[in-house]
N, C-alpha and C positions, 0 to 999 in steps of 0.2 A: 813893662816888666812886673811890676806887683800884680796887673791883672792877669798874667800869665801864670805866675804862682798861684793866684787864687784858683784859677783854673784848673791847672794840675791837682792843686789839694781837694778841689770840690769833687774830681773825678777819680782821684786814686783815693778816696776815703771812703768810697763806695764798695759795700760788699756784695753788691748784687752779681759780681762776674760767675757765670755760669757756662756749663756745657755747650749750650746753644751759642754764646756769644764767642766762645774758644773757636767752635767751628766756624762762624761767619767769618771771624780774623783770619782763620786758617786759609780759607778761600782766597782774601783778598791778599794775603802773604804769598802763596802760591802763583797769582797771578805777577805780582811783583818781582818775584826772583826767576820767572819763566820755567816754573817747577814742570807746567804740563808739556812743555816742550824737551824738556829731559825726560819726563817719563816715557815717551814716545820712544827715544834711545831703548827701552827695556822692552815696552811691549812689542817693539818690531823684533824681538828675541824669541818671541812666544811663538808656540806652533798654532794656535788658533785661537779664536774670538773667546775660548774658556778663559785661557792666561791672562788676555789683555784686559777682561772683565776684573780678573780677581786683582791685577794690579791698580786698575782703576779704583778698586774700592778701599785702598790701604791709607792710613793715615796715622798719625803719631798717638791719635787717643782711640784708634781698637785694633792696635798691633801690639803682640807680646814681641817686641823687636827681639829679645835675647833668643827666644824659642825660634822665630821666623829666619833669624841669621845664622842659628846654630843648624838649622834644616839645609840652609844653603849651604854651608861649609861640609855638611856630609854628602850632598849631592854634588859638589867640587869633585870629593875623595870618589866618590862613585862613577862619575863620568871619567875620570882621570883611569880608572880601573876597567871599566865595561863599556865606556862610549856612551853618547845619547841614547834616550829611547826611542822606540819607532813613532814618527809623527801621526801614524793612524789612532793611537791611543788617546790622542786628543780631537779626533774629529767632534765637532758640536754637533749632536744627534737630537738637540732637546725638542727642535720643531717636529723630530719622528716622535719622541715619546708623547709630545703634546696631542699630536694625533691620536695616539693609543690612550691617551687620558680621556680624549673628547669622545671616543668610541668611534672614529671614524677609521675607514680600512688602510692600512699601509701598503704601498704597492710594491713591486718587485725591485725597481731600482733603489727605492728608500731600503727596503730590506737588504740589498746588495751593500749600501753604504753603513748601515747598522751592523753587519757582517764584518766589514772592514773595522768598524770601530771594535767591536768585541774581539777579534782577533788580535788587533794593537792591544788591548787591554791585557789580554793574555800574555803576550809576548812582555810586556812589561812587568807584570808578577813574576815572569818566570826570571827576569834579568836580575829581578832584586831575590828571589830564592837562591839563584845561583850565587850572588855575590854577597849575601847577608853577613859573612863572618868578617867581609871586608870592609863594613860599615861600622864605624867606632861605637856609634851609640844606638843605632839601630832605630830610632825613633822614625824617621821617613820611611824605614824599610818596613817596621810594623804598619804604618799607616799604609803603604801601597799592600802590604800583602792582607788587609783587611778588607780588601776590594773583594766583590762577588765572585765566583766561580758560574760562568754561563755557558759552561759546555753544551748542555742541553738544547739551549736556543741556537748556539752556534752551529750544531750538528743538525738540527731541523732546518735551518735555513739552508745549509749546504745541500740537503736533500731535496729542497725544495725550488730554490732558485738556480739559475745558471749565471755563468760568469757575465752575461749581457742584462741581467736583471728580469730575464724571462723565467715564467714557471715551466720546470722541466715536464716533459711527457710522463717521467716515472713519478712525480709527485703525488698521483692516485692511481689506482687501477682504472677507475671510471674514466678520467681525464684520458689517461692512454688508450682507451677504447674509443672515446669520442674522436680522439686526434685520427686515430687510425682510420676510422670509418670517415670521417672529413677526407683525410687523403686519398681513399677508395674512390669516394665519389667524385673530388677533384678530377683524378684519371679518368674516370667515365666522361666528366663532362667533356675533359680536352681532347679524348678520343672521337666524341660524337662532334664536337666541331670542326676538328681536322676533317673528318667524312663529309661533313656539310661543304667545307671549303672546296675539297675537291670534287664533290657533285655540281658545285653550283657556282664555281669561280667567275664566270662570265657575268653573274648576277651582281656580285660585289664590288664596292668600291675599292676595297684594299682586302687580300688574301689574309686577313688576322681576325682577331676577336679583341673585344674590349669590355670593359665592367661599367656598367650604369646601374644606380641605384644597388649595389651589391648584387649585382645578377651578372652572369657571362651573356653577353650579346654579340651579333656579328653586324659589321657596316654594309648592308645592304643598298641597292639603288633606288631612289624614292619610285622611280614609275616601275619597278618590279614588284613593288609590296602586294599585290594581288595574287601573285603566285604560292605563297606560303601562308600557311597557319601558323599564327603565333602572336606575341604581343609587342608592341613597338612602345620603346622606353625613351624616346626624345629624337632629335635630328639635328643636323649640323646648321652651322649659322646661314649657310647658303641655300638650306632646305633639300640639297641633293641628295643627301644621305640619311638613311632611318636607322637608327641602332634597335636592331632586333632580336626577339629571343623566340628562337625556333619553337614548337609546340613540344617537341621531343626534348628540350633542355628545361622546359618549366619544372616539371616533378625533381629533377635534380638538383636546380636552384632552389627550389625549396627546401630540399632535404639540406642544402648547405646551409640555408639561414637557420634552420632548426637545431644544426649541429653547433653552428656558431653561437647559438643563444645558451644552448646547452653546455657549452665550453665557457664560456662566461659564467654562467652560475657555478661552474665546479672552480674555477678558478678563485672567483670570490670567497667561496666556502673554504678553499684551503689558505688564502689570505686572512680571513676571518680566524680560523684556527692558528695559525701563525701568530697574528696580533694578539690574539687571547693567551697565547705563552707568553709575549713580553710583558701583556699588561698584569700577570701574577707576579712578575719580578719588578714591576714598575717603580715602587718605593724604594727597593735596594739600587735599581740604577741611578734613579735620580740623587739619592744619596751619594753613592761613588762619582757621578759628576762633580760634584762639588769637591769631592778629594782630588779629582783630575784637574778640576779648574786651579786648585791650589797649586797643585803639580806643576803644572804648565808655568805658571807665574815663577815658581820657585827655581824650575829648571831653567827659565829665561835670566834668571838672577845669577844663577851658577855659570851660565855662559857668559854673562857679563864679565864675571870675573875672570874666567878662563881666558876670554879673548880679547879685555881690555886691560887686565891687570889691574883690576880694582881690588879692594880691599874689604874684609868682612870686620866692622868695628862695632863690636856691641856698645851700645850708649849706656853711659852710668856715671854716677858722680857728679863732681862740678869742676872737673878740670878739661879745659880745651886745648888741644895740641895736634894741629896740622900740619904734616910735614908732606912736602912736595905735593899738595892738594892741587887739582885741576878743574878746572871749569868745564862740566862737561859739554856744553855747545859749542866750545872753541876748537877747531881741527889740531889733531896733534903736532903738525908743525909749525903751529902759531901759538899755542897756548903756553903761557908762562907758569909752572907751577909756584905756589905761594907756600910759605913757612910763616905759621903765627902760634904764638902760645901763651894762654891766659891761665896761669896756674891757680891753684885753690886759695892762694894766700893774697891774690891780685884782684881787684874789683874791676879795672877797665884798662883798656888800649885806646890811644889816641894816634890814630895814623895821619901823617903829614906828606906831603909831596905835592908836584905838579899836577893840573888838572887831567893831561894824558897819562899819568903813571899808573893806570891800573886800578886806583882805589876802589871805583864801583865795583869792579868784576871782582876783585878780592871779596868785599862785604857778600854779593851775590854767592861767591863759591863757599862762604863760612857758611851762609843761610842754607843753602842747597845740601852741604854735608850734613848739617845736624837734622835737616827734614827729612833727608832720604834716611839715614842712620835710624833716626827713630820710627821710619815707617817701615823697616825692615830690608833696606835697600844697601846693598855693597856701594861703596863710595871710591870715586878716582883720588886716592891720597896713601902716602907712604904706610908703611907698616906700623911704625912706631907712633901713630897718629890714635889721639885718644878724643872722644867726642863725650859732651855731657848729657844727660837726660834734661834738657832744657827746652822751655817754650822758646819759640823765636819769635820776635817783634821789632818792625824794621820801618824806615824812612829810607827808601833807597829811588833815585831816578826823579825824574821831573814829577812834581807833585801838583801843577796847575790844572785846575777843574773848572773848565768854561760853563758846563751845566750849571752848577752850584755858584757859578761866579767868584770863585776862589782864585787868587794869584799864586804863583809859586811859592811865596814865601809862607802865605796863609795855608795852602794844600798841605807844605811840612809842617808847620804848628798843629794842622789837625791830626795828621798820622801820628806827630808825636804825643800829644794830648791822648788818643787812644790807645797806644803802647802802653803809655805810661798807666793807663785806667787798669789795663789787664796784667800788666807786668807785677812779678814779685821776685822774692829770692831764689826762685827755680826757673829764672828766666835770662835771656840773653837778649840786650837792644842793641840794634845796628843801625847808626844812622850815619847817612851819607852827607858829606858836607853841611854839617851842623852851622847853624847859624846864617848860612848863606840865601841869598835872593832878598837882602834888604841891606839897609846902611851898615857897615862895617863895625862902628860902635856900636849900634844898636842890636846888631847878630851876635857879637862877641858877646854882650852882657846877658843875652838871652841864652846861647849856646853854654856860658859857663853856669847859669842857673838852672839849665837841666841837668848838667853833669854833675851839680852838688844834689839834685834831688835823686838823681840815681844812685850816688854815693849813699847819701843818708838812708835810703831804703834798701840798701846793701844789694842793688840789682847790679848783676854783671853787664858790662856794655863796652862797644867797641864802634867808634866814631871816627869819622875822617873829616878833615879841616883843613883850611888854608889861612884861616884867621891866627894871627900873631899872638894875641892875649891867651887863646885857647892852648896854644903851643906852650907858652910861656907856664900857664898853669900847670899843664900834665910834665912839664919838666921840673917844677918846683914841688911836685906831689907825687910821692913814692908809692 
């Protein structure tokens, strides 16, 4: 017991706690309380990878939870008044913009996707313009209305790209002329092919034509080759058929090839011109995508509130009260809501009861509620709930570590020592089955020593236990 106290003091006296240590512990905490599984519930409500990336990035140390949750509240009002925004406003087009940044040519299908995105963004802006007076604070509205106007790009894409992502004939006069000439040449080829077939049908394997090496050819019988002038472009696997280009088709096929090359050059020129227009607005687009990334995440949170009945609880102060709080991973028909209150003038709570009484789930629910709220997420709890702006430290679940040759009990002690090293008066420590995993007498002494250490340092705590001395201690201390 004395050695444990010594270890506790050695660690807790250190003033080396920094942001890196907190972030490292936060990662440990998230895994312990299944935060990432819960996060998927929110991410599944995003429109695209944009919002999912945004939600992935949030944690208590990089979020202004008050502002974030205020935005969510505004968007809830917005959705109830105007409905959800178009999904196209959140299409992830960053791969297209990366091509633009790299000086690569954007193709027609990619421009069609970019058009859908820009039209979606325009609709989103219009929705906020129309409902601006209905949004109480207007902060989200102002964020949206700062998104750029891309009508010039939109109109040019519409002029150039058809609904299948192909370049329109009308995209340029030269392209129109080339394609008209191509069509006329193709008609002439087919006319001559049909004439050849009608005149020499008995010399053909089939009364049709095919294309070899991008040239129109006819399937003639191999033994009839000497009766015609022209070029052979191949034969069938049996050798009985030759794919033959009659002499009269050669100049027309040559012309088609030249027109095809000219068309490709003009199409590339048009796409370069269109790509250049996007490049001119590239920085604006990239900045707006960061706004849309956040909006996608915010709308997902608003949807969670509306569809799941979650509450927007802005963390602050040092009063913890959860009313009808639910664990987000437990199905609605099986979840048992919890009520717990740790007022300002109380330091800790000791929870007792049978091992199957849901004590572990309760601690995870408390930890999740605090971390989610501090990260700017709505939580599944009642309206009267209050969440402190506390760092959370835990020892929950089986702490056995085979790789480090730690027993379950030793694993618990390592976790608790780590928590006590980092915790302070603006923290809450949650410990599941305090003092378990060893002899009950020794476990009780250790548990009481840990509780006294928490009290001495004015650290809030909630612990669960089945040890009688700990229960008696909690009953005799107000």
